[in-house]
MARTORRO-948479 format. One record per residue: x, y, z of N, C-alpha, C, O in turn; residue in three letters. Coordinates in Angstrom, 3 decimals, padded with zeros to 6 digits. Example, Ala and Ser with C-alpha at 12.3 -4.5 7.8 and 13.67 -1.06 7.14 Angstrom:
REM MARTORRO-948479
> 013.190,-005.690,007.800,012.300,-004.500,007.800,013.200,-003.300,007.800,014.236,-003.319,008.465,Ala
> 012.850,-002.250,007.080,013.670,-001.060,007.140,012.900,000.030,007.870,013.409,001.138,008.039,Ser
***
This chain:
REM MARTORRO-948479
> -189.982,052.938,064.325,-190.673,054.037,063.658,-191.216,053.540,062.325,-190.470,053.044,061.481,Met
> -192.484,053.674,062.156,-193.124,053.244,060.926,-193.084,054.374,059.896,-193.336,055.538,060.208,Ser
> -192.764,053.996,058.675,-192.697,054.968,057.590,-194.025,054.963,056.868,-194.566,053.896,056.578,Val
> -194.563,056.136,056.572,-195.814,056.173,055.821,-195.597,056.936,054.520,-194.835,057.900,054.456,Ser
> -196.287,056.475,053.499,-196.196,057.064,052.169,-197.594,057.437,051.701,-198.578,056.853,052.155,Phe
> -197.688,058.409,050.792,-199.018,058.797,050.297,-199.540,057.844,049.229,-199.876,058.258,048.120,Pro
> -199.603,056.565,049.579,-200.159,055.548,048.691,-201.187,054.764,049.488,-201.336,054.970,050.692,Val
> -201.884,053.880,048.829,-202.897,053.088,049.521,-202.224,052.186,050.565,-201.077,051.777,050.388,Ser
> -202.931,051.882,051.636,-202.359,051.013,052.674,-201.932,049.645,052.131,-200.973,049.044,052.615,Pro
> -202.652,049.171,051.129,-202.328,047.873,050.530,-200.955,047.925,049.852,-200.138,047.019,050.019,Lys
> -200.711,048.991,049.087,-199.415,049.148,048.410,-198.295,049.336,049.424,-197.214,048.765,049.280,Lys
> -198.559,050.130,050.439,-197.558,050.375,051.467,-197.207,049.083,052.184,-196.031,048.801,052.414,Gln
> -198.201,048.304,052.535,-197.973,047.030,053.226,-197.205,046.057,052.328,-196.335,045.327,052.804,Glu
> -197.525,046.048,051.030,-196.818,045.167,050.096,-195.342,045.545,050.009,-194.478,044.669,049.989,Ala
> -195.049,046.848,049.957,-193.660,047.308,049.902,-192.916,046.946,051.188,-191.795,046.440,051.132,Leu
> -193.523,047.197,052.326,-192.878,046.884,053.599,-192.643,045.378,053.739,-191.628,044.952,054.289,Leu
> -193.579,044.581,053.241,-193.423,043.123,053.275,-192.268,042.681,052.382,-191.494,041.796,052.745,Gln
> -192.162,043.302,051.219,-191.077,042.978,050.290,-189.726,043.363,050.894,-188.751,042.620,050.776,Lys
> -189.678,044.531,051.540,-188.444,044.962,052.191,-188.067,043.988,053.312,-186.893,043.661,053.480,Met
> -189.046,043.533,054.064,-188.801,042.583,055.144,-188.283,041.258,054.582,-187.363,040.656,055.136,Leu
> -188.881,040.814,053.481,-188.464,039.566,052.845,-187.016,039.642,052.371,-186.261,038.680,052.511,Thr
> -186.630,040.787,051.811,-185.268,040.962,051.309,-184.277,041.328,052.412,-183.072,041.384,052.166,Leu
> -184.771,041.576,053.616,-183.899,041.909,054.739,-183.443,043.360,054.735,-182.369,043.676,055.248,Gly
> -184.247,044.238,054.162,-183.923,045.661,054.128,-184.618,046.331,055.311,-185.843,046.292,055.429,Ile
> -183.829,046.940,056.176,-184.392,047.665,057.325,-184.265,049.152,057.056,-183.382,049.582,056.314,Arg
> -185.140,049.932,057.652,-185.094,051.388,057.511,-183.787,051.942,058.073,-183.280,052.954,057.591,Glu
> -183.247,051.281,059.089,-181.992,051.750,059.688,-180.801,051.532,058.743,-179.759,052.169,058.900,Ser
> -180.956,050.631,057.765,-179.896,050.382,056.776,-179.918,051.405,055.643,-178.993,051.451,054.832,Asp
> -180.954,052.214,055.582,-181.114,053.161,054.481,-180.658,054.552,054.889,-180.954,055.031,055.984,Leu
> -179.937,055.182,053.985,-179.554,056.582,054.171,-180.332,057.378,053.132,-180.146,057.196,051.929,Glu
> -181.196,058.252,053.604,-182.098,058.976,052.710,-181.757,060.462,052.724,-181.606,061.066,053.786,Glu
> -181.638,061.039,051.536,-181.420,062.483,051.446,-182.321,063.034,050.351,-182.732,062.317,049.439,Ser
> -182.614,064.298,050.461,-183.530,064.935,049.515,-182.780,066.018,048.758,-182.072,066.831,049.353,Phe
> -182.942,066.024,047.442,-182.266,067.007,046.597,-183.286,067.634,045.654,-184.393,067.126,045.476,Val
> -182.894,068.722,045.070,-183.800,069.384,044.121,-183.932,068.533,042.865,-182.971,067.952,042.361,Arg
> -185.130,068.490,042.405,-185.428,067.722,041.215,-185.200,068.581,039.980,-184.873,069.763,040.086,Ser
> -185.372,067.987,038.822,-185.262,068.753,037.579,-186.305,068.224,036.608,-186.928,067.190,036.850,Ser
> -186.484,068.928,035.530,-187.430,068.478,034.511,-188.811,069.059,034.706,-188.969,070.147,035.260,Gly
> -189.817,068.321,034.244,-191.201,068.786,034.299,-191.686,068.896,035.737,-191.212,068.174,036.614,Asn
> -192.611,069.779,035.973,-193.193,069.941,037.291,-193.333,071.393,037.685,-193.930,071.716,038.713,Gly
> -192.787,072.255,036.874,-192.967,073.683,037.098,-192.233,074.200,038.314,-191.175,073.692,038.685,Gly
> -192.807,075.215,038.926,-192.190,075.910,040.050,-191.952,074.964,041.232,-190.987,075.133,041.978,Gln
> -192.823,073.980,041.401,-192.710,073.067,042.534,-191.364,072.352,042.563,-190.710,072.316,043.605,Asn
> -190.938,071.779,041.425,-189.687,071.029,041.426,-188.481,071.947,041.520,-187.411,071.513,041.947,Val
> -188.628,073.208,041.130,-187.517,074.149,041.213,-187.306,074.671,042.637,-186.183,075.014,043.008,Asn
> -188.359,074.734,043.424,-188.267,075.327,044.763,-188.150,074.294,045.878,-187.522,074.563,046.902,Lys
> -188.743,073.123,045.697,-188.839,072.140,046.771,-187.942,070.948,046.437,-187.849,070.539,045.280,Val
> -187.295,070.403,047.440,-186.438,069.225,047.231,-187.312,067.981,047.163,-187.548,067.325,048.177,Ser
> -187.794,067.657,045.958,-188.710,066.528,045.801,-187.992,065.241,045.413,-188.536,064.157,045.623,Thr
> -186.797,065.329,044.857,-186.075,064.121,044.460,-185.501,063.440,045.702,-185.102,064.097,046.663,Ala
> -185.470,062.103,045.657,-184.998,061.326,046.794,-183.762,060.542,046.381,-183.746,059.891,045.336,Val
> -182.738,060.610,047.202,-181.522,059.811,046.996,-181.477,058.828,048.151,-181.431,059.219,049.317,Arg
> -181.491,057.544,047.810,-181.570,056.489,048.817,-180.354,055.581,048.659,-180.079,055.093,047.563,Leu
> -179.621,055.353,049.758,-178.446,054.482,049.732,-178.667,053.344,050.725,-178.969,053.569,051.897,Val
> -178.508,052.118,050.229,-178.586,050.948,051.103,-177.166,050.671,051.580,-176.332,050.207,050.802,His
> -176.882,050.950,052.847,-175.520,050.888,053.388,-174.864,049.510,053.246,-173.711,049.443,052.819,Lys
> -175.549,048.404,053.586,-174.874,047.095,053.491,-174.440,046.714,052.066,-173.369,046.137,051.878,Pro
> -175.263,047.033,051.076,-174.919,046.637,049.703,-174.243,047.759,048.924,-173.577,047.503,047.921,Ser
> -174.409,048.996,049.376,-173.839,050.127,048.654,-174.672,050.554,047.457,-174.264,051.422,046.685,Gly
> -175.827,049.949,047.307,-176.718,050.268,046.182,-177.324,051.656,046.383,-177.820,051.973,047.464,Glu
> -177.279,052.487,045.328,-177.788,053.855,045.404,-178.903,054.050,044.382,-178.790,053.627,043.232,Glu
> -179.971,054.693,044.816,-181.112,054.968,043.943,-181.458,056.441,044.059,-181.567,056.978,045.161,Val
> -181.630,057.094,042.914,-182.123,058.470,042.910,-183.433,058.464,042.141,-183.503,057.972,041.015,Lys
> -184.456,059.008,042.751,-185.773,058.979,042.140,-186.381,060.377,042.118,-186.522,061.024,043.155,Cys
> -186.737,060.830,040.921,-187.457,062.095,040.779,-188.574,061.943,039.752,-188.822,062.831,038.936,Asn
> -189.236,060.796,039.816,-190.302,060.477,038.876,-191.534,061.346,039.109,-192.159,061.822,038.161,Val
> -191.878,061.549,040.384,-193.102,062.264,040.730,-192.796,063.675,041.221,-191.652,064.002,041.540,Tyr
> -193.828,064.499,041.276,-193.674,065.884,041.742,-193.660,065.980,043.256,-193.281,067.014,043.807,Arg
> -194.069,064.911,043.940,-194.130,064.975,045.399,-193.029,064.118,046.024,-192.658,063.068,045.501,Thr
> -192.534,064.589,047.133,-191.455,063.901,047.836,-191.908,062.540,048.363,-191.154,061.568,048.318,Gln
> -193.124,062.477,048.856,-193.638,061.231,049.429,-193.703,060.106,048.418,-193.283,058.983,048.701,Gly
> -194.228,060.403,047.237,-194.303,059.375,046.200,-192.914,058.968,045.725,-192.675,057.797,045.431,Leu
> -191.997,059.929,045.648,-190.630,059.599,045.249,-189.934,058.733,046.303,-189.128,057.871,045.954,Asn
> -190.231,058.948,047.577,-189.681,058.106,048.639,-190.175,056.670,048.476,-189.401,055.721,048.604,Arg
> -191.469,056.518,048.191,-192.055,055.192,047.977,-191.420,054.511,046.766,-191.010,053.351,046.828,Tyr
> -191.348,055.259,045.666,-190.823,054.691,044.422,-189.344,054.323,044.559,-188.918,053.300,044.024,Lys
> -188.552,055.141,045.266,-187.135,054.843,045.462,-186.957,053.530,046.215,-186.076,052.736,045.886,Ala
> -187.787,053.305,047.219,-187.705,052.040,047.965,-188.114,050.861,047.085,-187.510,049.791,047.157,Arg
> -189.138,051.056,046.256,-189.576,049.987,045.358,-188.470,049.642,044.353,-188.217,048.468,044.084,Ala
> -187.818,050.662,043.805,-186.724,050.439,042.853,-185.563,049.727,043.548,-184.969,048.809,042.983,Ile
> -185.244,050.147,044.761,-184.169,049.509,045.524,-184.477,048.027,045.748,-183.600,047.176,045.596,Leu
> -185.715,047.728,046.106,-186.112,046.328,046.306,-185.937,045.525,045.024,-185.423,044.407,045.056,Cys
> -186.363,046.092,043.896,-186.231,045.393,042.617,-184.770,045.121,042.281,-184.427,044.025,041.837,Glu
> -183.913,046.110,042.490,-182.486,045.947,042.182,-181.840,044.878,043.052,-181.107,044.019,042.561,Arg
> -182.122,044.942,044.356,-181.524,043.958,045.258,-182.071,042.559,044.986,-181.348,041.570,045.100,Leu
> -183.344,042.483,044.630,-183.946,041.189,044.324,-183.325,040.589,043.058,-183.060,039.388,043.003,Glu
> -183.098,041.419,042.053,-182.503,040.898,040.820,-181.049,040.499,041.040,-180.562,039.563,040.407,Ser
> -180.353,041.201,041.930,-178.971,040.823,042.244,-178.920,039.476,042.951,-178.074,038.637,042.642,Lys
> -179.829,039.270,043.900,-179.792,038.036,044.676,-180.329,036.846,043.895,-179.848,035.726,044.067,Thr
> -181.305,037.072,043.052,-181.916,035.945,042.342,-181.224,035.625,041.036,-181.362,034.513,040.528,Ser
> -180.475,036.579,040.471,-179.823,036.386,039.174,-180.790,035.823,038.146,-180.518,034.805,037.511,Asn
> -181.902,036.486,037.995,-182.942,036.123,037.039,-183.443,034.694,037.249,-183.372,033.864,036.343,Leu
> -183.946,034.416,038.446,-184.548,033.108,038.654,-185.821,033.006,037.836,-186.271,033.995,037.257,Asp
> -186.390,031.843,037.787,-187.495,031.596,036.870,-188.782,032.318,037.240,-189.721,032.304,036.445,Ser
> -188.870,032.947,038.407,-190.096,033.634,038.811,-190.110,035.110,038.454,-191.172,035.733,038.479,Asn
> -188.971,035.684,038.124,-188.935,037.121,037.860,-189.469,037.426,036.460,-189.361,036.591,035.562,Ser
> -190.036,038.604,036.271,-190.575,038.966,034.964,-189.499,038.993,033.880,-189.770,038.638,032.733,Pro
> -188.303,039.402,034.224,-187.213,039.435,033.247,-186.861,038.045,032.767,-186.612,037.842,031.579,Gly
> -186.836,037.086,033.674,-186.506,035.712,033.308,-187.590,035.114,032.422,-187.300,034.384,031.474,Ala
> -188.840,035.432,032.740,-189.937,034.919,031.913,-189.837,035.462,030.498,-190.107,034.752,029.530,Lys
> -189.450,036.723,030.386,-189.295,037.348,029.072,-188.150,036.684,028.305,-188.270,036.412,027.111,Arg
> -187.041,036.428,029.000,-185.895,035.780,028.363,-186.277,034.386,027.892,-185.934,033.988,026.779,Val
> -186.992,033.637,028.743,-187.421,032.299,028.368,-188.371,032.326,027.174,-188.303,031.464,026.298,Leu
> -189.251,033.314,027.145,-190.199,033.436,026.036,-189.465,033.726,024.733,-189.787,033.145,023.696,Lys
> -188.484,034.616,024.780,-187.703,034.949,023.582,-186.913,033.731,023.126,-186.870,033.416,021.936,Ile
> -186.287,033.047,024.085,-185.502,031.861,023.745,-186.375,030.797,023.087,-185.972,030.174,022.104,Arg
> -187.578,030.592,023.637,-188.493,029.592,023.082,-188.914,029.973,021.667,-188.965,029.116,020.785,Lys
> -189.216,031.254,021.444,-189.640,031.669,020.110,-188.506,031.495,019.107,-188.754,031.133,017.956,Ser
> -187.268,031.747,019.523,-186.131,031.544,018.618,-185.948,030.066,018.299,-185.674,029.699,017.157,Lys
> -186.101,029.217,019.317,-185.998,027.779,019.092,-187.090,027.300,018.146,-186.835,026.494,017.251,Glu
> -188.311,027.799,018.345,-189.418,027.424,017.467,-189.155,027.870,016.031,-189.420,027.127,015.086,Asp
> -188.637,029.075,015.872,-188.335,029.596,014.545,-187.266,028.738,013.867,-187.377,028.422,012.683,Lys
> -186.236,028.363,014.617,-185.174,027.517,014.061,-185.722,026.147,013.688,-185.356,025.587,012.655,Ala
> -186.601,025.608,014.531,-187.198,024.295,014.244,-188.037,024.350,012.968,-187.963,023.448,012.133,Arg
> -188.839,025.417,012.817,-189.657,025.552,011.607,-188.780,025.684,010.366,-189.084,025.105,009.323,Arg
> -187.693,026.445,010.478,-186.789,026.616,009.343,-186.137,025.283,008.977,-186.003,024.956,007.798,Ala
> -185.732,024.516,009.992,-185.111,023.215,009.754,-186.091,022.270,009.058,-185.726,021.581,008.106,Arg
> -187.335,022.242,009.537,-188.352,021.376,008.931,-188.625,021.778,007.483,-188.777,020.921,006.612,Lys
> -188.685,023.093,007.232,-188.930,023.579,005.879,-187.794,023.158,004.958,-188.024,022.736,003.824,Lys
> -186.570,023.275,005.454,-185.403,022.901,004.664,-185.432,021.400,004.356,-185.157,020.989,003.229,Lys
> -185.768,020.582,005.368,-185.867,019.141,005.163,-186.949,018.804,004.144,-186.754,017.946,003.284,Glu
> -188.095,019.488,004.243,-189.194,019.235,003.313,-188.796,019.590,001.882,-189.080,018.836,000.952,Arg
> -188.136,020.741,001.703,-187.681,021.139,000.374,-186.666,020.149,-000.180,-186.693,019.827,-001.368,Leu
> -185.777,019.669,000.671,-184.778,018.697,000.243,-185.452,017.401,-000.199,-185.078,016.816,-001.216,Leu
> -186.448,016.954,000.571,-187.188,015.743,000.202,-187.906,015.915,-001.139,-187.910,015.008,-001.971,Gln
> -188.517,017.097,-001.339,-189.211,017.355,-002.605,-188.233,017.325,-003.768,-188.542,016.772,-004.823,Glu
> -187.061,017.911,-003.588,-186.058,017.904,-004.661,-185.575,016.490,-004.956,-185.391,016.116,-006.114,Arg
> -185.372,015.708,-003.897,-184.948,014.329,-004.104,-186.019,013.539,-004.854,-185.699,012.747,-005.741,Leu
> -187.279,013.750,-004.504,-188.368,013.064,-005.195,-188.440,013.497,-006.652,-188.654,012.668,-007.537,Gln
> -188.260,014.809,-006.912,-188.262,015.298,-008.290,-187.112,014.682,-009.075,-187.287,014.284,-010.226,Glu
> -185.944,014.602,-008.463,-184.789,014.005,-009.132,-185.027,012.531,-009.406,-184.659,012.027,-010.467,Asn
> -185.649,011.827,-008.446,-185.959,010.419,-008.651,-186.926,010.254,-009.807,-186.761,009.356,-010.632,Asp
> -187.938,011.118,-009.874,-188.890,011.050,-010.977,-188.213,011.385,-012.296,-188.460,010.724,-013.304,Leu
> -187.360,012.409,-012.300,-186.651,012.782,-013.520,-185.739,011.658,-013.972,-185.675,011.351,-015.163,Asp
> -185.029,011.036,-013.030,-184.128,009.939,-013.359,-184.906,008.761,-013.921,-184.489,008.148,-014.903,Asp
> -186.041,008.442,-013.296,-186.830,007.300,-013.764,-187.452,007.598,-015.125,-187.560,006.690,-015.949,Ser
> -187.862,008.832,-015.387,-188.428,009.154,-016.700,-187.339,009.142,-017.763,-187.588,008.758,-018.905,Ser
> -186.126,009.563,-017.388,-185.007,009.484,-018.329,-184.703,008.036,-018.658,-184.415,007.687,-019.803,Asp
> -184.773,007.194,-017.625,-184.526,005.762,-017.814,-185.592,005.172,-018.734,-185.284,004.377,-019.622,Glu
> -186.842,005.566,-018.517,-187.933,005.062,-019.362,-187.734,005.534,-020.788,-187.903,004.749,-021.721,Ile
> -187.378,006.796,-020.983,-187.155,007.318,-022.328,-185.982,006.607,-023.011,-186.034,006.328,-024.209,Asn
> -184.937,006.320,-022.252,-183.784,005.642,-022.819,-184.156,004.219,-023.241,-183.750,003.738,-024.299,Arg
> -184.941,003.563,-022.381,-185.364,002.199,-022.711,-186.285,002.219,-023.925,-186.184,001.348,-024.789,Ile
> -187.185,003.202,-024.003,-188.108,003.292,-025.126,-187.361,003.566,-026.434,-187.804,003.146,-027.503,Asp
> -186.257,004.250,-026.350,-185.539,004.609,-027.570,-184.696,003.458,-028.125,-184.204,003.539,-029.250,Ser
> -184.529,002.398,-027.350,-183.741,001.267,-027.840,-184.574,000.488,-028.861,-185.735,000.145,-028.635,Ile
> -183.937,000.237,-029.962,-184.575,-000.542,-031.014,-184.281,-002.013,-030.734,-183.130,-002.448,-030.774,Asp
> -185.326,-002.763,-030.453,-185.155,-004.156,-030.086,-184.762,-005.013,-031.269,-184.242,-006.115,-031.088,Leu
> -185.000,-004.527,-032.479,-184.655,-005.327,-033.648,-183.180,-005.203,-033.980,-182.594,-006.070,-034.627,Thr
> -182.588,-004.093,-033.518,-181.160,-003.889,-033.800,-180.345,-004.580,-032.716,-180.447,-004.207,-031.547,Asp
> -179.557,-005.557,-033.065,-178.794,-006.322,-032.100,-177.398,-005.768,-031.852,-176.686,-006.250,-030.971,Thr
> -177.006,-004.770,-032.614,-175.672,-004.215,-032.435,-175.558,-003.367,-031.169,-174.463,-003.211,-030.629,Thr
> -176.626,-002.842,-030.712,-176.583,-001.962,-029.545,-176.444,-002.746,-028.245,-175.959,-002.220,-027.243,Glu
> -176.867,-003.997,-028.267,-176.848,-004.807,-027.041,-175.526,-005.388,-026.782,-175.346,-006.095,-025.791,Ile
***
């Protein structure tokens, strides 16, 4: 039995392909409909538009009441279920959007630390150079202040 949703055929095919890839069958899903809450007016109060979806093998449960229509909520619940199961199985592999975000944050922190380290090294070098110049000018002043005619100081 093919499931149809009120979305474009392209989106529906993509979802079904993703479910097939993850090994999710329609027979593994337990679907129930409950009354929704929140925005939507009389429709959500009278009609059971929210979808509760349970994947029996994993025990993963999804409740979706994002949209005012039952069909769109059925589609969205399956999409959310696929995302959850995919993140569980992949544990943030390098292809997932979450992993890319983590890698981007990690890289920016490393770059920030590297810039701070370089700045600190540069400031330290400048201070050492200033101290060397101060020491050498003190040495020059000390040498200039020696009276060469006075032999008692030597």
